KEROKE-826261 format. One record per atom (N, C-alpha, C, O): residue in one letter; x, z, y. Coordinates in steps of 0.02 Angstrom, whole numbers, padded with zeros to 5 digits, always signed. Each point is the difference from the previous one (the first is absolute). Example, Ala and Ser with C-alpha at 12.3 -4.5 7.8 and 13.67 -1.06 7.14 Angstrom:
A+00660+00390-00284 A-00045+00000+00059 A+00045+00000+00060 A+00052+00033-00001 S-00070-00069+00054 S+00042+00003+00059 S-00039+00037+00055 S+00025+00008+00055 
This chain:
X+04927+05137+04456 X+00045+00025+00024 X+00001+00070-00027 X-00054+00030+00001 X+00111+00003-00027 X-00004+00071-00025 X-00030+00063+00071 X-00007-00007+00060 X-00002+00051-00095 X-00034+00051+00064 X+00074+00017+00038 X+00003-00009+00061 X+00052+00033-00095 X+00061+00031+00040 X+00017-00053+00045 X+00014+00016+00058 X-00014-00093-00078 X+00015-00039+00060 X-00051-00008+00057 X+00013-00013+00059 X-00079+00025-00090 X-00054+00003+00059 X+00020+00053+00054 X+00009-00017+00059 X-00003+00071-00077 X+00011+00063+00030 X+00050-00024+00048 X-00013-00004+00060 X+00078-00014-00089 X+00064-00015+00042 X-00010-00033+00037 X+00038+00007+00048 X-00092-00063-00040 X-00019-00047+00059 X-00033+00038+00045 X+00015-00003+00060 X-00056+00036-00079 X-00055+00047+00042 X+00027+00041+00054 X-00025+00012+00055 X+00084+00007-00083 X+00042+00053+00032 X+00042-00041+00061 X+00017+00022+00055 X-00006-00076-00079 X+00035-00040+00063 X-00046-00032+00061 X+00016-00042+00042 X-00073+00074-00053 X-00063-00040+00046 X-00021-00077-00031 X-00023-00050+00028 X+00037+00060-00088 X-00016-00083-00030 X-00062-00004-00054 X-00019+00052-00027 X-00011-00117+00012 X-00049-00004-00024 X+00002-00072-00022 X+00024-00042+00038 X-00048+00025-00093 X-00020-00071-00027 X-00051-00026+00027 X-00041+00046+00003 X+00017-00097+00020 X-00051-00031+00017 X-00033-00060-00030 X+00037-00043+00024 X-00077+00013-00056 X-00031-00064-00006 X+00035-00053+00070 X+00008+00023+00057 X+00006-00078-00072 X+00028-00057+00054 X-00032-00059-00008 X-00006-00021-00057 X-00021-00014+00109 X-00025-00079-00004 X+00036-00038-00043 X-00021-00033-00048 X+00077+00039+00069 X+00066-00044-00022 X+00007-00004-00064 X+00023+00050-00027 X-00040-00114-00022 X+00002+00006-00070 X-00040+00059-00041 X+00001+00021-00058 X-00036-00006+00115 X-00043+00068-00048 X+00050+00067-00020 X-00020+00037-00045 X+00072-00024+00070 X+00057+00027-00042 X+00012+00076+00067 X+00006-00003+00061 X-00007+00056-00104 X+00029+00059+00048 X+00044+00003+00038 X+00051-00033-00011 X-00054+00071+00069 X+00060+00004+00051 X+00024+00082+00010 X-00042+00043+00011 X+00089-00033-00014 X+00037+00062+00014 X-00002+00013+00097 X+00029-00032+00044 X-00084+00100-00040 X+00018+00015+00080 X+00030+00059-00002 X-00009+00045-00041 X+00061-00046+00107 X+00020+00075+00003 X-00008-00009+00082 X+00011-00048+00037 X-00040+00124-00025 X+00010+00008+00064 X+00027+00062+00011 X-00010+00046-00040 X+00046-00040+00094 X+00060+00058+00032 X-00017-00018+00068 X-00021-00051+00027 X+00041+00126-00002 X+00016+00000+00066 X+00031-00055+00034 X-00032-00023+00048 X+00089-00002-00062 X+00047-00022+00038 X-00015-00091-00021 X+00036-00034+00036 X-00074-00004-00079 X+00001-00051-00035 X-00068+00013-00043 X-00028+00053-00010 X+00010-00123-00013 X-00047-00016-00037 X+00038-00072-00038 X+00033-00042+00030 X-00048+00044-00097 X+00025-00060-00047 X-00061-00016-00049 X-00042+00040-00020 X+00049-00114+00003 X-00052-00034-00049 X+00061-00030-00058 X+00048-00035+00016 X-00062+00056-00082 X+00030-00043-00049 X-00066-00029-00045 X-00045+00032-00028 X+00056-00089+00031 X-00048-00043-00045 X+00022-00006-00055 X+00053-00031-00002 X-00080+00053-00058 X+00012-00001-00063 X+00019-00073-00003 X+00061-00009+00001 X-00100-00051-00004 X-00004-00059-00017 X+00068-00021+00027 X+00011+00024+00056 X+00027-00054-00077 X+00062-00023+00023 X+00045+00057+00016 X+00059-00014+00007 X-00075+00070+00000 X+00058+00045+00009 X-00004-00009+00072 X+00041+00038+00025 X-00066-00063+00012 X-00003+00000+00091 X+00017+00066+00024 X-00030+00048-00024 X+00066-00039+00061 X-00012+00036+00060 X-00029-00007+00060 X+00028-00003+00055 X-00090-00001-00067 X-00033-00026+00046 X-00007+00015+00086 X-00019-00044+00039 X+00035+00105-00020 X-00015+00030+00063 X+00058+00053-00001 X+00008+00032-00052 X+00033-00021+00107 X+00009+00063+00024 X-00007+00010+00067 X+00026-00038+00041 X-00056+00081-00027 X-00027+00011+00081 X+00036+00074+00038 X-00036+00050-00003 X+00092-00044+00031 X+00021+00043+00025 X-00068+00036+00054 X-00051-00025+00024 X+00081+00098-00020 X-00069+00024+00042 X+00003-00027+00079 X+00055-00003+00027 X-00100-00013+00001 X-00006-00013+00074 X+00015-00083+00010 X-00007-00032+00052 X+00031+00006-00127 X+00017-00080+00028 X-00045-00047-00035 X-00052+00016-00030 X+00077-00077+00036 X-00029-00064-00056 X+00037+00013-00066 X+00052+00028-00015 X-00098-00059-00018 X+00034-00016-00066 X+00063-00037-00003 X+00002-00053+00031 X+00054+00071-00065 X+00061-00029-00011 X-00018-00056-00039 X+00034-00051+00008 X-00083+00050-00050 X-00003-00062-00051 X-00086-00051+00029 X-00048+00023+00031 X+00059-00089-00055 X-00049-00044+00043 X-00040-00001-00081 X+00027+00007-00055 X-00101-00017+00070 X-00042-00024-00040 X-00051-00045+00006 X-00052+00017+00029 X+00057-00073-00051 X-00061-00057+00017 X-00061+00031-00029 X-00006+00035-00050 X-00036-00055+00093 X-00076-00012-00032 X-00027-00026-00047 X-00044+00024-00035 X+00073-00082+00031 X+00015-00052-00047 X+00008+00023-00068 X+00058-00004-00020 X-00104+00030-00023 X+00011+00017-00087 X+00023-00033-00020 X+00041+00021-00041 X-00047-00099+00048 X+00026-00049-00040 X-00059-00021-00057 X-00059+00014+00009 X+00081-00048-00065 X-00045-00022-00066 X-00012+00048-00053 X+00035+00049-00011 X-00076-00062-00015 X-00028+00072-00066 X+00056-00020-00057 X+00021+00047-00032 X+00006-00109+00017 X+00053+00014-00049 X+00050+00033+00000 X+00026+00013+00054 X+00000+00008-00108 X+00052+00040-00014 X+00061-00016+00053 X+00027+00037+00041 X-00016-00097-00054 X+00067-00026+00045 X-00009-00022+00072 X+00041-00037+00027 X-00096+00060+00003 X-00014-00011+00066 X+00017+00065+00048 X-00014+00058-00015 X+00044-00078+00070 X+00033+00051+00033 X-00031+00003+00062 X-00038-00042+00024 X+00063+00116+00012 X-00019+00031+00061 X+00062+00016+00028 X+00041+00028-00036 X-00029-00041+00094 X+00050+00002+00044 X-00002+00080+00022 X-00040+00010+00045 X+00070+00038-00065 X-00003+00069+00027 X+00076+00040-00018 X+00035-00019-00047 X-00021+00058+00077 X+00043+00070-00025 X+00069-00047-00011 X+00025-00044+00035 X-00004+00077-00109 X+00063-00018-00031 X-00025-00025-00076 X-00008+00038-00047 X-00002-00099+00045 X-00003-00036-00064 X+00068+00000-00033 X+00051-00005+00035 X-00047+00011-00106 X+00047+00005-00032 X+00020-00079-00030 X-00044-00032-00029 X+00091+00012+00035 X+00018-00094-00028 X+00047+00019-00043 X+00058+00015+00015 X-00085-00014-00081 X+00046+00018-00041 X-00035-00021-00087 X-00054+00021-00021 X+00101-00067-00018 X+00069-00002-00009 X+00025-00079+00033 X+00057-00021-00011 X-00098-00009+00044 X+00011-00058+00049 X-00027-00005+00051 X-00056+00023+00008 X+00092-00059+00044 X-00037+00005+00059 X-00007-00085+00021 X+00032-00047-00023 X-00080+00044+00069 X-00033-00076-00003 X-00035+00003-00054 X-00030+00045-00030 X+00045-00135+00017 X-00018-00046-00049 X+00028+00018-00067 X+00062-00006-00002 X-00093+00027-00059 X+00032+00003-00053 X+00041-00066-00016 X-00039-00048+00000 X+00107+00030-00014 X+00034-00053-00007 X-00027-00058-00055 X-00003-00061+00006 X-00015+00102-00058 X-00026-00049-00052 X-00082-00011-00016 X-00021-00054-00023 X-00024+00114+00039 X-00068-00005+00004 X-00034-00027+00046 X-00049+00032-00017 X+00034-00056+00050 X-00042-00016+00062 X-00065+00039-00004 X-00025+00029+00048 X+00001-00033-00110 X-00059+00057+00005 X+00010+00067+00004 X-00051+00034+00009 X+00097-00009-00013 X+00029+00069+00025 X-00029+00027+00052 X-00015-00043+00041 X-00001+00106-00024 X-00020+00019+00059 X+00069+00023+00047 X+00041+00039-00023 X-00034-00067+00089 X+00041+00007+00038 X+00019+00078+00005 X-00040+00047+00000 X+00110-00043+00005 X+00041+00058+00021 X-00010+00054-00061 X-00003+00060+00009 X-00001-00088-00065 X+00009+00028-00065 X-00056+00058-00013 X-00043+00005+00043 X+00040+00036-00094 X-00055+00027-00030 X-00025+00061+00017 X-00060+00012-00004 X+00125+00053+00035 X-00030+00044+00029 X-00037+00020+00052 X+00002+00059+00018 X-00037-00099+00008 X-00043+00006+00057 X-00069-00008-00042 X-00049+00032+00022 X+00041-00064-00070 X-00061-00012-00011 X-00024+00028-00062 X-00043-00033-00030 X+00068+00102-00003 X-00028+00030-00035 X-00011+00092+00023 X+00033+00029+00043 X-00071-00007-00074 X-00009+00092+00003 X+00058+00020-00011 X+00026-00016-00054 X+00012+00060+00106 X+00041+00060-00008 X-00029+00053-00022 X-00062+00003+00003 X+00105+00057-00032 X-00032+00053-00025 X+00039+00059+00046 X+00059+00001+00017 X-00110+00047-00005 X+00031+00056+00048 X+00039+00054-00056 X-00032+00022-00048 X+00091-00007+00059 X+00015+00040-00055 X+00041+00054+00028 X+00032+00036-00039 X-00031-00028+00097 X+00029+00070+00038 X-00034+00012+00054 X-00043-00040+00017 X+00054+00090+00015 X-00029+00036+00080 X+00035+00067+00003 X+00002+00045-00042 X+00025-00049+00106 X+00029+00067+00026 X+00043-00006+00041 X-00006-00050+00035 X+00062+00093-00021 X+00045+00007+00070 X+00074-00008-00024 X+00016+00026-00053 X+00027-00059+00090 X+00061+00020+00000 X+00021+00066+00013 X-00038+00048+00009 X+00102-00049-00008 X+00029+00085+00008 X-00030+00016+00075 X-00032+00051+00013 X+00054-00115+00042 X-00013+00005+00067 X-00063+00008+00036 X-00004+00021+00058 X-00046-00039-00097 X-00075-00002+00002 X-00028-00072+00011 X-00056-00017+00020 X+00100-00014-00036 X-00039-00075+00010 X-00044-00009-00069 X+00010+00015-00059 X-00063-00048+00096 X-00048-00020-00066 X+00038-00061-00048 X+00045-00040+00014 X-00077+00050-00064 X+00034-00035-00059 X-00063-00035-00055 X-00042+00033-00032 X+00049-00092+00033 X-00049-00036-00040 X+00042-00052-00052 X+00045-00038+00016 X-00068+00045-00065 X+00035-00036-00069 X-00051-00051-00035 X-00053+00020-00025 X+00071-00089+00025 X-00045-00032-00036 X+00032-00047-00049 X+00060-00009+00011 X-00081-00020-00057 X+00026-00039-00048 X-00033-00046-00035 X-00060+00007-00010 X+00094-00062-00013 X-00034-00074-00026 X+00042-00023-00066 X+00056-00025+00003 X-00092+00036-00059 X+00057-00012-00071 X-00037-00067-00024 X-00062-00004-00001 X+00105-00049-00019 X-00032-00043-00029 X-00035-00001-00057 X-00044-00040-00014 X+00064+00089-00023 X-00021+00013-00068 X-00087+00022+00020 X-00037-00016-00046 X+00004+00043+00096 X-00051+00018+00020 X-00055-00071-00010 X-00054-00007-00029 X+00095-00034+00065 X-00034-00071+00015 X+00003-00062-00039 X+00038-00042+00023 X-00072+00025-00080 X+00006-00071-00033 X+00029-00055+00030 X+00046-00034-00023 X-00086+00025+00094 X+00012-00078+00037 X+00075+00007+00015 X+00040-00044-00012 X-00022+00116+00044 X+00063+00004+00028 X+00050-00050-00056 X+00032-00050+00015 X-00036+00085-00089 X+00040-00001-00053 X-00008-00081-00008 X+00051-00033-00011 X-00107+00005+00016 X+00000-00066-00015 X+00023-00042+00038 X+00016-00055-00022 X-00006+00072+00102 X+00040-00046+00048 X+00068+00041+00002 X+00025-00019+00053 X-00001+00043-00069 X+00052+00040+00020 X+00033+00043-00065 X+00014+00059+00009 X-00004-00087-00071 X+00032+00023-00067 X+00040+00068+00010 X-00006+00044-00042 X+00043-00037+00092 X+00060+00067+00006 X-00034+00043+00008 X-00037+00000+00048 X+00038+00039-00082 X-00037+00069+00025 X+00040+00044+00056 X+00061-00001+00003 X-00097+00035+00036 X+00025+00043+00060 X-00046+00049+00025 X-00059-00002-00017 X+00080+00046+00057 X-00024+00050+00029 X+00019+00019+00071 X+00054+00024+00017 X-00099-00036+00019 X+00000+00015+00073 X-00022+00053+00028 X-00059+00017-00012 X+00096+00019+00050 X-00028+00040+00057 X+00006+00028+00050 X+00056+00025+00001 X-00095-00009+00062 X+00009+00009+00069 X-00007+00081-00002 X-00037+00037-00031 X+00085-00027+00073 X+00013+00070+00014 X-00012-00016+00084 X+00034-00038+00033 X-00092+00077-00009 X-00032-00006+00078 X+00019+00081+00030 X-00014+00055-00024 X+00052-00074+00088 X+00029+00073+00022 X-00024-00011+00062 X+00015-00052+00029 X-00051+00092-00002 X-00046+00005+00055 X+00020+00068+00038 X+00015+00053-00026 X-00018-00071+00095 X+00017+00055+00076 X-00035-00020+00042 X-00036-00049-00004 X+00042+00082+00044 X-00045-00007+00085 X+00062-00051+00027 X-00018-00032+00050 X+00075+00019-00068 X+00058-00033+00035 X-00017-00090-00035 X+00027-00048+00027 X-00068+00040-00078 X+00012-00049-00033 X+00000+00001-00088 X-00010+00055-00025 X+00021-00113-00021 X-00012+00006-00059 X+00074-00027-00039 X+00051-00018+00029 X-00061+00022-00090 X+00053-00031-00031 X-00027-00022-00062 X-00041+00040-00022 X+00049-00081-00008 X-00010-00051-00066 X+00050+00000-00044 X+00045-00041+00013 X-00036+00079-00069 X+00065-00020-00045 X-00038-00026-00070 X-00021+00041-00041 X+00017-00110+00033 X+00003-00045-00030 X+00044-00001-00087 X+00059+00016+00006 X-00070-00024-00040 X+00041-00009-00057 X-00031-00029-00077 X-00054+00015-00025 X+00101-00057+00001 X-00031-00047-00054 X+00053+00024-00055 X+00060+00004+00016 X-00078+00011-00075 X+00033+00003-00054 X-00028-00056-00047 X-00057-00022-00009 X+00122+00005-00018 X-00015-00060-00059 X-00001+00019-00060 X+00052-00002-00034 X-00107+00024+00009 X+00008+00023-00072 X-00012-00048-00056 X-00032+00015-00051 X+00059-00072+00063 X+00033-00072-00060 X+00052+00003-00010 X+00036+00033+00038 X-00010-00064-00091 X+00051-00013-00013 X+00058-00063+00020 X+00057-00013-00019 X-00108-00021+00072 X+00025-00049+00038 X+00018+00007+00072 X-00042+00031+00033 X+00097-00055+00004 X+00010-00013+00077 X-00070-00005+00030 X-00039-00032-00036 X+00017+00052+00083 X-00061+00002+00020 X+00013-00046+00085 X+00029+00031+00045 X-00050-00090-00034 X+00007-00046+00068 X-00044+00040+00044 X-00059+00012-00015 X+00088+00011+00072 X-00037+00030+00047 X+00008-00040+00068 X+00056-00014+00021 X-00114-00004+00014 X-00004-00008+00077 X-00063+00044+00023 X-00054+00003-00029 X+00078+00035+00096 X-00061+00047+00007 X+00001+00008+00095 X+00041-00024+00039 X-00094+00060-00027 X-00013+00014+00062 X-00061+00062+00007 X-00052+00003-00033 X+00075+00039+00081 X-00041+00047+00020 X-00028-00036+00079 X+00024+00008+00056 X-00084-00050-00078 X-00018-00040+00046 X-00055+00044+00064 X-00062+00002+00003 X+00118+00031+00046 X-00049+00045+00030 X-00030-00039+00067 X+00034-00038+00035 X-00102+00053-00023 X-00036-00025+00046 X+00006+00038+00068 X-00052+00032+00005 X+00089-00022+00045 X+00007+00036+00054 X-00058-00018+00042 X-00012-00058+00016 X-00033+00125+00007 X-00030+00003+00037 X+00011-00009+00085 X+00005+00049+00037 X-00003-00115-00013 X+00025-00010+00095 X-00047-00005+00039 X-00053-00021-00025 X+00053+00033+00084 X-00065+00006+00053 X+00005-00072+00015 X-00053-00024+00018 X+00104-00017-00021 X-00003-00096+00023 X+00061-00018-00020 X+00051+00021+00028 X-00050-00064-00082 X+00061-00017-00029 X+00035-00059+00043 X+00051-00027-00021 X-00077+00012+00070 X+00059-00059+00055 X+00023+00062+00042 X+00038-00018+00045 X-00052+00093-00045 X+00039+00018+00045 X+00036+00064-00055 X+00013+00056+00022 X-00004-00070-00076 X+00017+00047-00041 X+00092-00041-00017 X+00016-00060+00004 X+00017+00104-00018 X+00076-00020-00001 X+00027+00031-00071 X-00020+00056-00014 X+00062-00087-00031 X+00035+00038-00065 X+00070-00008+00025 X+00021-00056+00015 X+00026+00121-00009 X+00043+00006+00017 X+00049+00024-00058 X-00025+00033-00045 X+00092-00047+00043 X+00040+00013-00052 X+00041-00047-00045 X+00047+00016-00037 X-00081-00093+00051 X+00019-00061-00053 X+00054-00030+00033 X+00041-00032-00033 X-00037+00038+00088 X+00049-00054+00033 X+00059-00019-00031 X+00029+00048-00027 X-00002-00101+00021 X+00059-00048-00036 X-00013+00001-00079 X+00044-00021-00037 X-00108+00049+00011 X+00006-00014-00080 X-00047-00066+00012 X-00038-00020+00044 X+00063-00004-00116 X-00018-00055-00021 X-00070-00019-00031 X-00002+00024-00057 X-00048-00052+00069 X-00064-00007-00014 X-00026-00068-00026 X+00003-00046+00041 X-00027+00031-00099 X-00043-00047-00031 X-00066-00005+00047 X-00031+00053+00010 X+00008-00111+00016 X-00045-00021+00036 X-00044-00029-00043 X+00009-00060-00008 X-00057+00086-00024 X-00045-00042-00030 X-00064-00051+00038 X-00039-00038-00029 X+00044+00050+00093 X-00049-00033+00036 X+00060-00068+00031 X-00023-00044+00037 X+00099+00045-00057 X+00021-00038+00013 X+00047-00048-00045 X+00061-00005+00004 X-00109-00030-00052 X+00027-00001-00065 X+00064+00029-00046 X+00043-00029-00033 X-00059+00103+00046 X+00057+00048-00026 X+00067-00006+00014 X+00050+00021-00030 X-00059-00057+00086 X+00071+00000+00030 X+00035+00065+00027 X-00032+00046+00026 X+00100-00046-00035 X+00027+00072+00023 X+00024+00012+00061 X+00042-00040+00021 X-00060+00089+00016 X+00014+00008+00087 X+00042+00083+00010 X+00001+00047-00039 X+00021-00050+00087 X+00015+00074+00019 X-00019+00022+00047 X+00016-00024+00054 X-00063+00090-00061 X-00034+00045+00043 X+00052+00000+00077 X+00059+00018-00001 X-00092-00038+00057 X+00020+00009+00063 X-00026+00052+00036 X-00050-00020+00031 X+00066+00094-00019 X-00057+00051+00018 X-00035+00033-00040 X+00014+00016-00058 X-00077+00001+00099 X-00058+00019-00023 X-00050-00066-00013 X+00007-00057+00022 X-00055+00082-00063 X-00031-00043-00044 X-00070+00016+00063 X-00028+00053+00012 X+00019-00109+00014 X-00064+00006+00042 X-00014-00069+00032 X+00046-00036+00020 X-00111+00017-00017 X-00054+00039-00019 X-00032+00001-00076 X-00006-00051-00033 X-00007+00097+00018 X-00002+00013-00083 X-00064-00048-00022 X-00050+00025-00025 X+00055-00090+00035 X-00047-00053-00016 X+00011-00041-00038 X+00058-00022+00002 X-00099-00003-00047 X+00014-00067-00036 X+00080+00008-00023 X+00042-00037+00025 X-00022+00095-00080 X+00060+00008-00038 X-00002+00007-00065 X-00035+00046-00022 X+00073-00092-00029 X+00003+00032-00069 X+00072-00009-00008 X+00021-00056-00015 X+00019+00105+00024 X+00071-00006+00001 X+00027+00057-00061 X-00028+00054-00013 X+00079-00076-00014 X+00038+00046-00048 X+00070+00011+00024 X+00046-00041-00001 X-00044+00092+00018 X+00079+00031+00028 X+00051+00025-00050 X+00001+00061-00009 X+00032-00091-00018 X+00054+00006-00058 X+00046+00044+00016 X+00031-00007+00053 X-00021+00047-00085 X+00070+00051-00002 X-00014+00043+00065 X+00043+00025+00037 X-00114-00020-00031 X-00027+00042+00056 X+00022+00076+00018 X+00013+00031-00052 X-00007+00002+00103 X+00026+00081+00018 X-00050+00035-00026 X-00059-00018+00003 X+00084+00077-00033 X-00063+00033-00016 X-00040+00038+00056 X-00036+00048-00016 X+00041-00065+00068 X-00055+00041+00075 X-00011-00068+00037 X+00043-00043+00011 X-00113+00039+00007 X-00027-00028+00060 X-00046+00038+00031 X-00007+00059-00015 X-00030-00091+00064 X-00045+00044+00037 X-00064-00056+00028 X+00006-00061+00002 X-00050+00088+00012 X-00055-00028+00024 X-00012+00039+00066 X-00008+00061-00001 X+00006-00102+00067 X-00007+00014+00068 X-00069-00023+00033 X-00006-00059+00019 X-00042+00101-00012 X-00075-00020+00004 X-00024+00031+00074 X-00011+00060+00009 X+00006-00109+00041 X+00016+00016+00064 X-00073+00036+00010 X-00010+00056+00024 X-00031-00096-00045 X-00068+00016+00003 X-00030+00078-00015 X-00036+00036+00036 X+00065-00025-00101 X-00012+00072-00013 X+00048+00057+00013 X-00009+00057-00021 X+00067-00080+00063 X+00061+00031+00025 X+00031+00030-00066 X+00014+00059-00009 X-00005-00115-00039 X+00028+00065-00070 X+00054-00050-00037 X-00006-00062-00002 X+00045+00089-00020 X+00057-00021-00027 X-00012+00021-00092 X-00002+00057-00023 X-00003-00113-00008 X+00003+00022-00074 X+00078-00022-00023 X+00030-00053+00011 X-00007+00115-00047 X+00070-00010-00024 X+00002-00010-00067 X-00037+00039-00031 X+00070-00082-00005 X-00018-00031-00080 X+00074+00021-00011 X+00046-00004+00041 X-00043+00031-00110 X+00059+00010-00033 X-00005-00018-00084 X-00050+00017-00033 X+00098-00047+00008 X-00005-00013-00061 X+00051+00023-00041 X+00053+00017+00026 X-00062-00013-00099 X+00061+00009-00057 X-00034-00055-00058 X-00059-00009-00015 X+00109-00017-00005 X-00010-00042-00061 X-00027-00080+00027 X-00018-00045-00039 X+00020+00040+00095 X-00041-00058+00017 X+00083-00046+00054 X+00032+00025+00046 X-00025-00086-00076 X+00029-00058+00036 X-00024-00035+00041 X+00028-00020+00051 X-00090+00007-00071 X-00036-00055+00046 X-00039+00030+00066 X-00016+00059-00011 X-00001-00078+00064 X-00059+00016+00035 X-00042-00056+00022 X+00020-00045+00036 X-00091+00049-00064 X-00045-00062+00026 X-00033+00022+00057 X-00026+00055+00005 X+00026-00099+00042 X-00049+00001+00053 X-00052-00045-00004 X+00018-00056-00018 X-00084+00063+00029 X-00059-00046-00002 X-00048+00016+00043 X-00020+00057+00012 X-00003-00115+00018 X-00059+00000+00034 X-00039-00067+00017 X+00014-00041+00044 X-00063+00041-00086 X-00026-00077-00012 X-00018-00030+00071 X-00003-00061+00003 X-00009+00096+00053 X-00018-00059+00050 X-00072-00012-00002 X-00036+00016-00047 X+00011-00054+00120 X-00070-00020-00001 X-00023-00044-00054 X-00053+00008-00030 X+00100-00062+00016 X-00041-00065-00042 X+00012+00027-00066 X-00048-00003-00038 X+00100+00029+00017 X+00000+00028-00075 X-00064+00065-00015 X-00028+00017-00053 X+00022+00006+00120 X-00047+00063-00037 X-00075-00024+00008 X-00047+00030-00026 X+00040-00090+00066 X-00078-00014+00000 X-00004-00039-00065 X-00055+00007-00026 X+00110-00058-00019 X-00011-00018-00056 X-00012+00039-00057 X-00024-00029-00049 X+00035+00089+00046 X-00004+00047-00055 X-00061+00028+00003 X-00031+00013+00052 X+00007-00001-00132 X-00069+00018+00009 X-00008+00077-00021 X-00053+00030-00009 X+00125-00002+00002 X-00010+00063-00005 X+00044+00042+00053 X+00043+00041-00016 X-00061-00060+00081 X+00023+00020+00058 X-00039-00011+00067 X-00016-00056+00020 X+00003+00109+00010 X-00029-00019+00064 X+00042-00047+00048 X+00061+00004-00002 X-00090-00046+00042 X+00023-00037+00033 X+00057+00033+00063 X+00051-00024+00025 X-00077+00074-00017 X+00044+00043+00053 X+00034+00046-00018 X+00030+00030+00045 X-00023-00011-00106 X+00045+00056-00036 X+00082-00016+00006 X+00042+00045+00003 X-00028-00108-00002 X+00050+00011+00022 X+00032+00012+00057 X+00062-00004+00002 X-00108+00026+00062 X+00025+00034+00046 X+00033+00073+00003 X+00047+00018+00036 X-00079+00012-00074 X-00002+00083-00033 X+00057+00007-00042 X+00011+00058-00017 X+00024-00098-00001 X+00058+00030-00058 X+00072-00047-00005 X-00003-00061+00003 X+00051+00087-00010 X+00059-00039-00023 X+00021+00026-00075 X+00014+00060-00004 X-00012-00082-00032 X+00039+00015-00082 X+00074+00018+00014 X+00025-00048+00030 X+00004+00077-00036 X+00067+00015-00013 X+00013+00046-00068 X-00005+00060-00009 X+00020-00104-00024 X+00014+00009-00079 X+00070+00018-00029 X+00048-00039-00003 X-00049+00105-00017 X+00065+00013-00057 X-00004-00033-00043 X-00051+00004-00034 X+00103-00053+00014 X+00003-00044-00057 X+00043-00008-00040 X+00055+00019+00018 X-00060-00045-00079 X+00067-00055-00029 X-00022-00056-00030 X-00024-00002-00057 X+00033-00064+00108 X-00030-00042-00026 X+00060-00080+00019 X+00050+00004+00036 X-00072-00063-00068 X+00046-00046-00001 X+00077+00010-00017 X+00010+00018-00058 X+00045-00025+00095 X+00070+00017-00024 X-00009+00070-00027 X+00035+00013-00049 X-00074+00037+00072 X+00008+00072+00003 X-00052+00024-00073 X-00014+00059-00012 X-00005-00103-00021 X-00017+00024-00046 X+00043+00020-00062 X+00058-00020-00007 X-00100+00072-00048 X+00065+00015-00034 X-00037+00002-00093 X-00043-00038-00021 X+00070+00079-00007 X-00021+00026-00078 X-00001+00055-00007 X+00045+00035+00023 X-00087-00013-00049 X-00009+00097-00027 X+00042-00025-00082 X-00012-00054-00027 X+00052+00097+00003 X+00025-00002-00059 X-00051+00018-00049 X-00055+00016+00022 X+00065-00015-00090 X-00065+00037-00033 X+00018+00066+00005 X+00059+00016+00002 X-00113+00033-00001 X+00006+00068+00002 X+00013+00030+00057 X-00002+00061+00008 X+00022-00121+00055 X+00013+00024+00074 X-00051+00008+00033 X-00058-00014-00015 X+00090+00052+00088 X-00058+00012+00056 X+00034-00020+00053 X+00059+00013+00011 X-00104-00053+00033 X+00011-00007+00070 X-00045+00024+00058 X-00059-00017+00001 X+00083+00057+00050 X-00022+00033+00044 X-00004-00034+00069 X+00051+00007+00034 X-00110-00050-00002 X-00019-00015+00077 X-00015+00071+00044 X-00039+00043-00023 X+00067-00036+00076 X-00015+00063+00024 X-00024-00032+00073 X+00025-00052+00020 X-00072+00085+00014 X-00031-00023+00069 X-00001+00065+00035 X-00020+00051-00030 X+00037-00049+00085 X-00009+00062+00051 X-00020-00026+00062 X+00033-00034+00039 X-00090+00054-00034 X-00038-00007+00080 X+00000+00056+00044 X-00044+00041-00012 X+00082-00029+00060 X-00025+00018+00066 X-00038-00020+00071 X+00009-00054+00029 X-00055+00110-00005 X-00023-00037+00072 X+00026+00045+00043 X+00008+00058-00019 X+00009-00080+00086 X+00016+00042+00053 X-00022-00048+00057 X-00021-00057-00008 X+00028+00089+00067 X-00018-00037+00065 X+00050-00060+00021 X+00057+00015-00020 X-00058-00063+00044 X+00032-00042+00018 X+00029+00009+00034 X+00039-00047+00011 X-00031+00098+00028 X+00065+00026+00041 X+00025+00048+00003 X+00021+00029+00050 X-00016-00005-00131 X+00015+00069-00024 X+00080-00043-00040 X+00004-00045-00042 X+00046+00081+00076 X+00062+00002-00036 X-00010+00023-00075 X-00047+00037-00017 X+00092-00061-00024 X+00010+00044-00076 X+00030+00049-00004 X+00045-00002+00042 X-00043+00042-00066 X+00024+00073-00012 X-00021+00024-00071 X+00014+00057-00019 
């Protein structure tokens, strides 16, 4: 990293520290109103802690296996350029390639209003294994915007090849909750969803999603806004998206969690995944030379506070 970039990071109260996960560095930002951690392995926003509150994001203590394509459940993994299992290659990693390679810090600074700005990049040309598994050249960027009120992620994918690029994707956000059984997801009433735990049958959501237990649902043509209501933390997490037509809601429940080697038996009680996505019917193509952006905005407020 060049000296100018390091100086800009230090001026934000930031530093780069070695981390145990995949032996890859993390970017640490410490501000009066919040702290944040960006793991360069996989480009995960790993943590965002507003001052005086619990983390908005969940981190499992289970580090997963040592192999490149072993997973850890934490923060916001980037699922790209495919979501779930690869359709043609059973041996390819689940949820694409972006979460399994080291990203590069390319910018640190502030927006005009003072919000903290961190930009990271992943280019296929920098990783021969990516080019072997995905021959269409690309460049990914994530622009993180942090303030005491919450954070934003602007994920962009540029197709640098001369062929259309088929994409399904998600920002697979693990939201930290006090208890999944008393947590509710609001804002998806009357939306059609595919229930992967019910043979991928389609249903219409009736009211709020509660309890947030044993869920694997893809809400199609979903609205751009939903909320997590956490009675235990007396907190509301407001989730807004752009460039996302699907919303995935996931919690493995007790039985599936115990059968996983990459997750603690009780981890499922502390999170619900609400994911900005484009999957199944909402998958798309990026034209040669084109760019697609997927934007996520997360705000926190008191559960009893009206929006204003």
